[in-house]
N, C-alpha and C positions, 0 to 999 in steps of 0.2 A: 737622418730619420725626420720625416715630416710630422709635425704635430702642432697642436694649438692648445693654449691654456687659457682658461677663463677663471680668474680667482685661483682657487686651489683645486680645480677640477681639470683633469687632463684626459683627452681622448686621442687615440692614435688613428690618424686618418686612413692609413693603409688597412688597419684592422677593420675600420668601418666599411671600407669598400669590399672587403673579402668576407665579411661576416654574412650570416644568413638572415639577419634581421631586416626589417622593413626599411627601405631607403627611399627617401623622397627627394625630388629635385631633378635637375637636368644633368644627364650623364656626360654630355659633351663638355660642359664647362666645369663639371665636378663640383657643382654647388650642392653637395649632398647634405643630408641631415638624418636624424634618427627620430622615428615616431615615438613620442613619449606618452604621457598620461592623457586622460581626456581633457585636462585643464590647459595643457600647453604642449608645444612641440620643441624638442631640443634640436638646435641646428648645429652645424659644424663649428661655428665660432662660439658656441656656448650660450647664445642668446635664446630667449624663450619667446615664441610667437603664440599669442593667445588667439585661437580661432573665434569667429563670431557666433559661437554656439548659443550664447545667451540672448541674442537679439530677439526682439518681438516677432520679426518676420519669420525667424527660424521656428519659433514656437507655433505660430499660426500655420506654417507649412506642415509641421509635424502633426498637428491636430487634424488638418484637412486630409492628410495622407491616411491617418488612422480611421477617419470617418469614411473615406472612400473604400478602404479595405474592409471595414465592418459591414458595409452594405453592398459589397461586390458580388458578382455571380460566383466567384470562387469560394467566398465565405458562405454563401447560401448552400452550395453543394457540400461544404464541409460540415456545417451545423445542421443540415437536414439530409442525412445520408440516404433517405428514401428517394431523393431526387436522382441519385446515382444509379440505383438498381431497378427502380420501378419501370423506367422506359424500356429496359431490356427483359422485362418479365415475360415468361412464356408458359405454355401448358405443362411442360415438364417441371418447371418450378412450382406451379400450382399444385400438382399431384404430390410432389415431395413435401411441400409445406402442409398440405392437408393431412397426410399420413402422420407426419411428425407432430403436428399440432394436436391431433386427437390423442396420440400416444402420450404426449406430455400431459395433456389434460387429465387422462386417467391416472397419472402419477400425482399431479398437483392436488387433486381433490382430497384424497386421503391424507396427504402430507399437510395440507392446510388445516384440516380438522385436528390433526395431531399437534401441529405447531402452536395452535391456539392454546392448548393446555400448557405448553412450555411457557408461553407468555402470561399465563395466569388469567386467561380470558375465556369467555364462552366460545364454543366451537365455531359459531357463525362468523366471528371476526377474522378468522383465517381465510375464509372464503371471500369476505368483503375486500380483502387486500390482494386478491389473486386474479382480478380480471381487468381493472381499469389501467393499472400499470403496464399490463401486457400491450394494450392498445397504444399507449403513449410511446413505449419503446419501439414500436413499429416505425414511428416517424423519426425518432431521435437516436435510436440505438445503432451502434456501428458494428456489432457482432451478431451474426445470424443465429448463433447457438444459445444465446443467453435468454432464458425465460425469467422475467422479473416477477418476484412474489415473495411470500414468507420463506425464511430459512431458519434452521435450527439455531444458529448463532445469533441472528437478529432477534429471534423470539426470546432467547435467554437474556440478551441485553435489554430487551424491552421490559421483561419481568423485573430485572434488577433495578431498572431505572424508574419505571412507572408503578412498581409494587402492586400490579394486578388491577389498577384503575383503568377502565376502558377509555375514560375521557382523557386521562394523561397519556395513554398509549397512542390515541389518535392525534393529540397535540404533538407528541414526540415525533410521530410520522411526518406531520406538517413541518415542524421546525427542522427536522433532519433533512427534509427535502430542500428547505430554504438554504440551509448551510451548505449542502452539496451543490446546489445551483450556484451560489455565490462563489464557492471554491472553484467551480468550473469556469465561471465568467472571468474570474481573476487569475486563472491559470495556476491554481494551487494543487494540481494533481500530484506534483512532486512530493507532497508531504507524506505520501504513502511510502516513499523511499526511506523514510526514517524508521520504518518497521522492518528490521532485517529478517532474513530467513530464519535464524535461530529463534528470535522473538516470536515470529509468526507461528512457527512449529510448536513452541511451548504454549502459546495462547490457544491454538486450535486443539491441541491435545488436552489441555485442562478443560476447555469448554466441552469437549466430547465426554469426558468423564463426569462433569457436572450434569450434563443433559441425561446421560445414562442413569446417574444417581437420582435425578428428579423423576424419572419414569418408573423406578423400582416400586414406588408407593402404589402406582396404578396396577402394576403386575401383581402386587400382594393384596390389592383391594383395600388399602388403608389410607388414612389421612396423614400427611406429613408436610411440614412447611420449613422454609429456610431459603436464604439467598446464596450461601456459600456451600462448598462441598462438605465441610465439617458440620455445619448447621443442619443440612438435609439428612445426613446419616444419623446425627444425634436424634432428630425427630423420628426417623424411621425406627430406630431401636426402642424409642419410648412407646411406640404404638404397634410394635411387632406382634403383640399378643392378640391384636384385632384382625389378624390376617384372615382373608376369605379364601377358602380352599379352591372354589370354582374359578375365581379370578386368577389365582396363581397357576392352576392347571392350564387354563386357556392361554394365559400370557406366555408361559414357557413353551407350550405347544406351538403357538404362533411364531415365536422366535426361531424355533427349530425348522418350521415349515418355510419361513422366509429365507433362512440361510440355505436351505436345500434348493428352493426355487431360484435363488440367486445364481446357483451353479448352472442352471439351464441356459443362461445367456451365452455360456461358452461351450455348450455341447455342439459337436459337429459330427455328423455321420457321413459316410462316403469317402471318396478319395480326397486327399489333401489339396491336390491341384484343382483350381477352379474350373479349368477347361474340361476336366474329366468328370465333373460333378453332374449327375443327371437332374432332370427337372423335379423328380420325386424327392431326391436328397435336398434340393434347395427349398422345397415347400416344407419338408419336415424340419429342417434347420431353422427356417423362418418362424415356424410354429413354436419351436422350443424357445427361440429368442423372444417372441411376443409374450409367451407365458411368463418367462423370467422377468421381462421388463414390466409387465402389468401385474406383478405379484402383489403389490400393495392394494390395488383396486380389487383383485380377486379375493384377497384375504378379507377386506372390508365387507364385500358382498356376502361371503360365506359366513363370517362372524355375525353380520347383521341379521342374516337369516336364522342363525342359531339363537341369537338374542330374541328375535321375534317369536320363534317357536316355543322357547322356554319361558316366555313372559306370560303371566297369568294375573288374575285378580289380586293375588297376594304379593305380586311384585316379580322380580327377576333374581336369579342366583348371581347375576353379574352387576357390577356398577356400570350403568349405561350413560351415554352422552347426554341424553335428555332432549327436551324440546328445543328445536331451532326455529326461529321465526321464519315463516315461509316468505318467498319473494325477495326482490332486490332490496338493498339497504336504502334508507332515506338519504338522498344526496343533499348535503348541507355543509356549511363551513365547520371546521373543527371547533370544539368548545374552547373559548378563550377565557372562560371564568367558570367557577363552580358555585352553586347555591349551597346553603347550609345542609339541605337534604342529600346532596350529592357527595359530601365529604365524610370521612370516617370520624373526624373530630367534631362534626356538627357546626363548623364555622365556615362561612363562605370564603372562597379563595379568588383573588384577582389573577389576571394574566401573569403579572410579575411574580406572584407567589407560586403559581403553577410552574412557570419556567424555572424559578429558583429551585424548586423541589426536584426537577429533573437533573440538575447539577451538571457534572462532567459528561453525563450521557449525551448531552447536546453536541459534544465534540467527538466522543468515542464512537457512538453509533454511526455517524456518517463516515468516520475514518475506517472503521472495520468493514462497513458496507462497501466502500471503495476498494479496500484491500481484497475482499472476496470477489468482487466483480472483475477487477483487473486480473486476478489470478485465473479466473475462468476464461476471460478473453485471450490471455496469453496461451493458455493450455490448448485452445482450439483455433489459434490464429495461423497455424502452419508456418511460423517464421515471419509473418507479416507484422509491421509495427502496430501497436495498440495506442489509440488516441485516448489517454487518460482524461483529458479535459472534456472531450465529448461524452465519455461514459459518465463522468460526474454530472454533466448537464442532463443526460438522459435519465439516470437513476434519480436525480434530484426532482425533476419534473414528474416522474412516475410516482414518487412518494408524496409529492404535493397533491397529485390527483387522487391517490389512494386515500389520503386523509379526508377528502370530501365524500368518500364512500365508506368512512368509518373503519378503514384498515389500519393495521399497525405497521411499523417500518419493515421494509423488505429490500431485497437486492437480487442479484443473479444467484441461482442455485446450481452448485456443481453437479449434484446427482441428476437434476432435470436437464442440465446442459448436456450431460453425457448421453441421456436418453434421446434428446433432441438431435444430437449429432449422429448417433447410431441409427436413428430413424430416417436419416437422409434429408434433413431440413435444408432448404436451398436459400431462403432469405428470412429476414425478421418477420415476414408476414405469417409465418407459422404460429406466431403468438396470437394471431387473430382467432384461430380455431381453438387454441387453449383457453383464451378468455371467454369465447362463446360457450364452450363446454361448461365452464364454471357458472356462467349465467343460467344455463339450462338446469344445472344441478340446484341452484338457488330457487329457481321457479317451480321445479317439479319434483325434486327428490328429497327436500328437507324433511317431510314427514317420516321418511324411511330411515333417515340418519338417527332418529330417536333411539333405535334399538341396537346401535353399534356399541359393543362393550368397550369401555375405556382401556381394558387390558390389551385388546387387539391394537389400538392406536399406540399404546406404549410400546408394544412389540415392534411396530413399524419404525418408530423413532430409534429404539435401541439397535435394531438390525441395520439401520442406516448410518448412525453416527459412530458406532463402535469402530468402524473402519477409518474414521478420521483421526484416530490416535496415531500420531506419526512416530512410531517406534523405529522405523527403518532409517530415519535420518541420524540417529545417535551414532551408529557405527561409522558411517562415512565422515561425520563431523569430527569424531574422535581421531580418525586417521588424517583428516585434512588440517584442522586447526583446533586444538583442544580448548583453547581459551573461549571459542565461540559457544562452548557448552555452558559457560557461566551465565550469560544473559538468557540462554534458552531454558536452562533449568530454573534460573531465578524467576523468569516469567511464569513458568509452569507452576511452581510452588506458590508464588504470589497470587495467581489467579484461583488456585484451589482454596487458599486460606482467606483471601480478601474478596470484596466485590470486584467483578471483572474489570470495570473501568479503572479502578485503582491498580489492579494487577497489570493490565496492559501498559498503563502509564509508567509504572515502576520498571517494567521490562524495557520500554523505550528509553527511560532515563538511565538505566544501567548500561544500555548499549551506547548512549551518547557519552557516558563517562569513559568507556573504552575508546571511543573516537577522539575525545579530547585528550586522553592520555597519549594516544598515538600522535596527535598533533603537537603535544607538548614535549615529546621525546623523539625528535627526528634522529634517524641514523646518520652518523657523521663519520666519514672515512678520513684517515690521516695518513699521509705518505710523504717521505722525504725523497725529493728528486734532485736532479742536477741539470742546470741550464747548459746549452751548447758551449757557453763560455767557461764552464767548470765551476759554477757557483751553486752550492747546495741551498735548497729552499724547502719550506714545509708547505704542502698543499692540503687545504682543508675543504672537504666537499660535503655540504649538507644535501640530503636527498629530497627535500620538499620546500614548500613556501616558508618564508619567515613571517610569522604572525605572533601576536602577543603571548600565547601560551608557551611558545618555544624559545623566545629570544634570550631570556636569561640563562637558560640551559646552554644555548649555543655560545653565548658570551663567555660563560664559565669555561667551557672546553677550549675555546679559542685562546683565552687569556692564559689558562694553565699550560697548554702545550706550546704556545709561542714563547713563554718565559722559560720553559724547560728546555726547548731546543735552541733558543737564541739564534734563530735563522730568519731570513726574510720569509714572510708569510703571504701565501696566495690563497684567497678564498674563491674556490671554483663555484660560480653561480649558475652553472648550466641547468640545474634542476630547480632554481628559484624562479617560479613563474608569478609570484605575487608577494607583496609585503604591505605592512600597515604602518601607522604613525609610531607605534611602540617600537617596531623593528627599526625605524629610522632613527629614533632617539638612541637605541642601543648601538647602532652603527656609528653614530656621531661620537658616542662615548668610547667605542673601541678605537676609532681613528685618533682620538685625542690621546688615549693611553699609549698607542704605538708611537705617536709623534713625540711624546715626552720621553720615551725610552730610546728614541732615535732608531727604531726598528722598522724597516720597510714593510708596508702592507699594501697589497694590490688586490683588485677585484677582477676576476677573469670571466669573460663571456656573460656579463651582466645584461639582462634584458632592459631595453630602454625605458619601458614603463616602470620597472622596478627602480631603475636609476633615478627616474623623475621623483619617486617617493623619497628616496634617500637624499637627493639634492635639495629637497624642500627645507632641510635644516642646515644646509651649507656646512657639511662636515669638513674637518681639517684634513688636508692631504688625501683627498678622495680620488684615487687613481684607478681608472678602468682601462683594460686592454682586451683585444679580441684575437690576437695571434700569439702563439706560444713563443715564437722567435723574438718577440718584442721585449721579453722580460730582461734579457741582458742589457739592452739599451736603457731600460728604465732604471735598472740598478746602477748603471754607469752614470746616469744623470744624478743619482742620489749619492754618488761618490762612495758607494758601498764596497767594502773589501771583506773577503772571507774571514770569518771569525771562528774561534774554537767554541764548540758547544759546551754549555755548562753541564757539569756532572750532577746527578741527582742521587 
């Protein structure tokens, strides 16, 4: 058998040549080697060759390469998606975008008015945050179906973070955009991967119930306050005696009408096969779909007319939105400080104090916005990859722009994206018409918004978000993996009982605990086998990387079963793709223990990069082989003879 030994480290040359690991060198003279860690390369004779990675020239070359890449034409097309689709734009795209943009605009105007109430702000602020972000997304957005603007979840997070202060809401919009932009520039879009499906479902379901609860007060025509589910219901019950009958009747009627009109989008008359459908059938079906899609706008117009007709000198039987300042907002930087007259405490606040009062919302709001936006992009991507980094940049810049128009944080809306897609949008340019429609509403329609009853807006919100409660995921989750229900239910309960940012962080923390437990307790298979030479040995196979949470557990099992069996031990490292310093210290300790007991220990199919980590501590009798038939030769070199196993 050919072999070479360096110190106490043995590598079998035949195994090296036949293994599937990376081999460097000249095959003709067999000067082979193993590619090791980033710090050095293990050669056949056990020497370590340190590459010149740390040289100044290498660093300069790397910086120049990155600079050329950042300003290359490829990067320009990647970071400005409009450069890819605008040269191919045609008349069919223009018609599709026009129809979709106007349809979405009819949806976003009533939603923006309603979501302002969720955020605890005057109705105008929802409209202020619904047009400038649309224009920005045309340039930077990578998904044609996403209309950026206020959403129910973002509005609720804004309320719980800014506590109804429009100045802090606008500052939150600006800072959220900065955080999202920085996350995009540094490629931190992967952070959304730490929010698992069960945690996301629990969070979304809890938010939906909180939003519905927050709108019950407007349906009943009473005042109620609170940031959590329990607080809001407590306030509602305390003021239930002040219920206004006309608001309640109107609110319940609007909810029923919206549910009914929602069904119209799925109404189809005529033959099921498209080829047999007549022109009349298509027109009628399109009419039903348009009525169902525009249900919010139709309801607002009808209820606004009712509010106008019933309004007299003595007032109105309904609680109305009230006056909205006409015209576009004043374009100015967000407020970075507050005077004594602008705070509830009567004391001025500096930028640091304002940012501190926003707390964890500065992280939670961007993270949830990204989660919402990526979910929408994936839903309408038709299997194409989604660039999370580009979406972070697009939504971040959109929020920064919205903050200069006095908007509160927004992101992509699933309901509006569905309308956009169903309306036949062709490119992100559809957002141009949506934003233009919002501007027209601000310029010419604000006097008429005065008469819209709050109960009708509450009905719009309730009818939209009640379908966000993800009850359907519970049954498949129970069938698939019951333990996933724990972080899901934990997040759901925490978000109902605590502020949302704390609830989602607890949910993510609970999920990370499960991940760490999984990492700390790898599955290890043990099997007694016999070599071709007739020698029994124990093979131990961990199923994952050796890192600090799991090494003590692995050491305990290896020690216990090796002493019990009293056989040569082979650790099958086929599934160990990584290791750390703690694992290296444990391997060193294990090899010392086996050496003291004079019990053979071998490592089979160890990755060279992992071997480099282990060899950093120069463990005793560290023997690696790569072909099963080599085991007899290794045992013969150790003068091992078959022993009788100890009885336990």
